[in-house]
N, C-alpha and C positions, 0 to 999 in steps of 0.2 A: 578557476575558482579556488581561492585560498581561504582556509579556515584556520583559526587557532585550535588548540587541542580542546578547549572548552566548547567552542562552536561546533566542532566535529562531533564531540560526545553528545551535545544537545540535539544535533541533527539526527544522530543515530537513535537517540531515545525517542524523539518524535516519530521517526519512521517505524520503530518497533511498536509503539503504541497504536499507530494507524494500521499497521499490518496485522497486529493481533486483533484489533477491532474488526477489520475486514474479514479475517478468517473466522471470527466468532459469528459474524452476521451470516457468512456463507455456510457455516456449519461444517467446515472442513479445515483441519489443521495440517500444515505441511511440516511441522517440526517445532523446534524451540525458538530461542532468541534470534539466532542468525537467520532463520527462515522468515521470522516476522519482520526483521529489518529489510531483508530482500523484497518481501511482498509489499512492505510499506513504500519502498523506493519505486518499485515497478508500478504500484498503485498510484503514486504521485505522478509519474510520467503518463500513465494511461488515463487517469482522471483529468489531468490538465489538458492533454491532447483532445480528449472527448469534449471537455467544456469549451475549448477554443474552437473546435469544428462546429459545435452546435450554437456558438455565440452566447454562451452562458457566462455570467459573471463569476469572478473568484469569490468564494465564500470562505470566511474564516481563515485567513492566511496568517502564518506565524513567521516573523522575520528573525532569521538567525544571521547576525553580522551583515545585515543589509540584503540578504538573499531570501526571497519569499518561499515558504513551504505551505502549499495548499492543504489544509487539514481535511476539510469535507471532501474535496475531490480525491484526495489520497485514500480515504476510507472507502469511497465509492469505487475507485479503481482497484483497490486491494480486494474488495468483495467480488468484483467482476473477474479479476484474475484468479482468485481462489475457486470461484465457481467453475471457471474454464478448466482449471487443473483437475478439479474433482470430477468433472464429466469425462475428462480424458483418462483418468486413472481409476475409474469406477471398477470395483471388484467384479469379476466375471462369475457367473453362476456355474457351478459344477454340475455336469450331467451324471446321473446315477444309472 
């Protein structure tokens, strides 16, 4: 997959917005901009895989230089990923 610099920056921006939206819906933030980008890309992979296995259609895809980026499934996948991480990293109660 080859992107121009503008295409790569646009893809990173879309992933950051989707990751931030997923984290906001989940109510758990993993960090700043780089974490949102990572969560957005993982969400896109997870959401697309989930949609393909359930036979659901692609909803609201954004094409960057001919490569589709599924916005809705990315947000759903990012939300699921953020919820999974929040359950695994839940703070433990201290005994007194």
